[in-house]
Structure formats: structure tokens, C-alpha cells
N, C-alpha and C positions, 0 to 999 in steps of 0.2 A: 743521581747526586753522588759525587765523590766526597765523602765526609772528611777524609784526611786533608783534602785541599781547601775545605770550607773553614776549618779551624783557624781562628785569627791568632795573632801573637799574644793578645791579652785574654787569657783564659784562666778560669779558676777551677781547681779540683772540686769535684762534687760527690757527695756520698749521703744517701738518705733512704728512708722507707716511704714509698708513695703508692697510691692506687692507680691502676690502669683503667682509665675511663674511655679510651678510644684506641683502636689499633688498626692500622692500614699497612699492607705490605705491597711494595712496588719494586721496580728495578732501577739501578742507577745507570749512568751513561756507559758503564762497562758491562752491563747486563747482570750485575750482582744484586741479590735481594737486599732491600733496605726496609726495616720496620720503622714506621712513623707512629709515634705514640703520643697520647695525652696522658700525663702523669699528674695526679692531684693529691694535695693534702688540704687541710682546712684553710690555709692562708694563701695558697698559690696553686695555679695550674700551669704546667710546663708543656711545651712542645719538645719532644725528644726523638732522637734518631739512633738507630742501632743497625750497623751494617754487618757484613759477614765476618768481620774481625772481632765483633762483640761476642763475649762468651755468655750464652744464654742457657741457664739450667733447664732441664727437661720439665715440661708442664708448668713453667713459670708464667707463661703468657696466657692471659685470660681476662675477660671483662671483669673489672673490679677486683682482680687479684692484687694482694698486697705484695710488693716486690722490693727487694733491696737493690738499689742501683748505684753504680759507680761510673765516673766519667769526668767530663769537663763541662762547665757552664760558660757559654759565650753570650754576650749581650749584643743582639742584633736589632737595630732600630729601637733601642731601649726596651727590648723584650728578651727575657732570659730563655735561651735555647740550650738543651742538653744534648751532648754527643756522648753516647754511652759506650763503655768498655766491658760492663758486666751487668747482667740482670739475673737475680736469683731469688730463692725463697728465704725470707728472714727466719731466724730462730725465735722461739717464744720469748726468751729473755730480752731480745732486741725490741720486740713488739711491746712488751710490758714496760720497758723503760721510756717509751714515748709518752708525751703528755696525753691525758685522757681526751678522746675524740679527735686527736690529731689527724687520723687517717680518714675521717669522713670527708668526702669531696663536696665542698660547699656548692660548686657549680651544678650539682645534680639536684639541688633542692629547689622546688618551685616557690617556696616562701623563704628566701634567704634571711630576712629579718628574724623570722621565728627560729630558724636554725642557729643564727648567731646567739639568740637568747638561750637556746638549749646549751650550746657550748659554754657560754658564760656561766650559766647556772651550775653545770656539772663540774667545771673546772674550779668553781668557788666552793665546792663541798669541802668541809674540814675533815671528814672521816675518809682517809685515803683508801681503806679497803673498799668503800662503796664506789669510789672512782674506778678502782680496778674491776669491780663487779660490772659497772656500766660498760667498761671497755670490753670485757669478755662476752657480754650479751649483745651489744649493739655493733661493735666494730668487726662485723663478719661479712664476708662476701655474699652470703646467701640471704641477708636480711637488711643491711644498712640502707640500700637504695629503696627497698619497699617501705621501710619505716619512715623515710624522708618524703616519699612521693605519693603513697597511697592515701585515699580518703579514709575518714573514720567510719563511714557508713555508705551504703549504696544510694539511699534516697532520703535519709534522715539528717541528723546533725553532722556538721563538718564534712559534707558530702562533696569535696572538691580536692584536687591534687594538693598534697601537703596537709590535708585536714587531720590525718592520724597524728602527725607530729604536733600540730597546733593543739588538738584536743588533749593529747597526752601531757604536754607541758602545762596546759591550763589546769588539768586535774591535779598535777603535782603541786602547782602553786596554790590551788585552793586548799589542799591538805595542809600545807604550811600555814596558810592564813587561819585555818580553824585551830591549829595547834597554838599559834601565838595568841589567839583570842581567848582560848579556853584553858590551855595548859602551858603557859610560857616557861614554866619551870621544868618541863620535860627535857631529859638529857639530849644533848645535841645529836648523839648517835641515833637515837630513836626518831628525832625530828627529821633528820636527813634520810633515815630509812623510810619514813612516811613519804617523803618527796620521791624516792626511788620507786616505792610501791605505786604511786600515782603515775609516774612517768612510764612505767612498763606494764601497767595493768592491762593494756590492750595489745601487748606484743604478739599475741596469738593471731591477730588480724593480718600479720605479715604472711601467714600461711593460709588463711581462709579467704583473703581478698586478692585480687589482681588489678593490674593497671586499668583505670576506667571505673573502678568501684564495683566490678562484677565479682560475684562470689566464685571461689574455687570449688571443685567437686567435694573437697574435704569438708566444706561448710555444711553439706547435707548430712554428714556423718557425726559431727560434733560441733559444739559451740567454741568460739575462739578462746574463751576464758579457760577452757579445759586443756589448752595447750601451753598455758603460761609457765607452769613448772618445768615442762619438757624443754621449752626454749631458753629457760634461765638455768638449766641444770648445771652447765659448766661453771657459771658464775656462782651458783649456790654452793657447789662443791668447794670452790675457793673460799667462800665466806665461812663454811663449816670449819675451816682451819684458822681463819683470821679472826672472825667475831661470830662464833657459833650461835649465840643467843639471837643475834640480829637475823641470821639466816633462818632460824626457826620461826621468828616473828614474821618475816616476809612470806614464808610458806603459809602460815596461819592466816595472815591478812588476805592473801590472794585466794584462799580456798574455804574460809569459814562461811557459815550459812548466811544468806541474805534473803530478803523477801522474794519469793518465787523460786529459790534455789532448791534443787532436789538432792543436794548432798552438802556435806560440810558440818563441822562442829560449831556450836554456838560461839559468837564473837566474844573474845575474852580480852580485848584491848580496844581502847578508844580509837586507835589508828584504823581499825577495820571499819568503824562507823564513819570516821572522817572520809575515808576513801570512797565508801558507798555514796555519801552525800555529795562529795566533791565531783564525782563522776556525773551524778544527776544534774548538778548545778551547771556544769560546763555544757552538757548536752542541751538542756532546756534553754539556757541563755542564748546559745547559738541559734536554736530553732526560733526563738522569739525574734531575734534580730533579722533572721532570714525571712520569716513569714510576714513580719510587720514592715519589711523594707527599712531596717534600722530604726524602728520605732516611729516611723512617719505615718503609719496607719493606726487606727483605733477601732475598738469594738471587738466582736467575736470573730476570731480568725481561725482558719483551718489549715492544718498540714496533713500530710498523708496518714500519719499515725495518731494525731491528737488534735483536739480543739483548744485554742488559746484565747484568753480574754485580756485585752489591754484597755483599761478604763480611760475614758476621755478626760483630759485636764485642760485647764486654762493656761498652763505653762508652755512656752515654746519648746519645740523639740530640737535638741542639740545633736548634730551628727559630726562625726570626725571628718576632717578635710580630706 
């Protein structure tokens, strides 16, 4: 493909930060190498081309790399196609200036409706430092795909692709529901910190699970919750400067003692209890729906890890369409 001959008269200059979700290299009619890329953000996926005249910074190309791209956008059959003149690594201030979760590639999520809900909820946070915290923790090449695609367990609750995201968002919402029911006067920064605590409580599973729900070797050495502070370290360091008390509270909520825990200080905030209960509610409700086939079965039911009882009633069972 000779890119210079492909460009139409009606082109638009293009400059943005995008994720590389696919990369194939071939040769054009003159024998010159051409990179064909899929470049994604939350709202759009582009097909892009970069020939030998495109300036590509060293080590910029890689799966899920965040890159700064410049070039021209051409509409071909009502589809935007990018012809690039520059591909490079963005600076931190460029990344931080983007809207939160802008660089998550929506087309990689097996549950796009759930991921839409995630973006809507995080963008709606009123505490801007917490948005930046989520950006620093999630918008990373080494974990964003895992967080969106992995199951929450191997054979238990939310054990399907995208289950980790669905469970995490469910727990975050449950925490907010408990706060609004019991402590509606709680300051908004604490309420939203509770949401973040629920959203990221299982972030360690991005290191202990792999695609298909199978455990990584690391899972034999430590529990996923013991990795939470490590994976949130950069974000917590940022919060230490922005809102230090909230950073300390998140550390406490994620590490304080809970039933069966072998470590941790006693819980000293209701958010810790809300998180524990919200996690259990999300897991058990999903198990109930799965084992009972969305509540169409009644009686004593069994899953791999527990027995469940759903009493028979005279009321019809309503299932979602």
C-alpha cells in the first residue's frame, strides 16, 4: 500500500493518545514495511497505517501500549482511518490531562454494558483526586485488559469472562448503598473512597488469575488480597500528597482484620464493615442466581463450595428478558 497516494484531498489533522490493541506489519507495493494498527480509546477504535516515513520512537510499539499519535484522519466508506506521521510515548502530564478511563479500550471487554457502567460511575465521582487514583491504578498496560476480561473466581461466583469487573462494580455499588442507608451524612470524599475500596478490593486477582480463570503460580504463594497495596502503590503515593487521610483510610479498609484473617488491625471505620458485607452479598447473590438458574428452581441446592436453600413460594418467578 502506498500511503501517500491513498490520502484523499479531504483530510483532517489528527493528534491523540490511544492504546495499541492490534499490530500487523506487511509490505506495500514498493516493498516498504507498513504497520497496520488498531488504536483504541473508550469511544472509538481506529484502523491506522504507518509507513517508513512515519517517525516511530524506540519501544513505542507493543500490545496495549499507550502511544501519542499524529497524522491525518481520512473518512473511507464512513469509517475513520488514520495515516500516521508520528508514534511516540506520551509524557505523564499528557496522560493525566486525559479524562479518567479514556484509554480503556472498550472493544476488549466481554461485557461492554458493565464497562460502560464503570466509566460512567468513575467519571461521575466528585472527588477529582480519586479519579486520578483510579487512572493511576487501572490505566496500565500490565493490568487493564486483565481487570476487564478475567473472571472473579475459577469455579465460584462470577466465574466467567468479565466477571471480575462485574463483581468489583457490584461491590462498589453495594458499599454506596449501605452508606446511603445507614450514614447518608457521611462526607462525600469518604463515600466515594468507599466506592473505590469496593471497586479495587480484588485488584490482586489480575496477578493471581489468568485468562480462562486458572490460577497463576503466584496464587500458591499468597492470597490475592495481599497484593492490593502493592498494585495500588503508585496511586496511594499520589493520594498521600492530595488527600492523605483518605489514602490512609483506604490502606486500613483493605488490610484491617476480618473473620478468618491472620493479620490486620481491628476495623476502626464502618467502611471496612460495609466492604466486607458488600463483597459477601455480591458473591452469594451471584451464586444463588447461577445455582438456581435465575431463581427458577426451589429447595435445597448445592454449589461446589456451599449448600443453598431457596424456599418455595406461590409467587411467580420473574426473570430478566
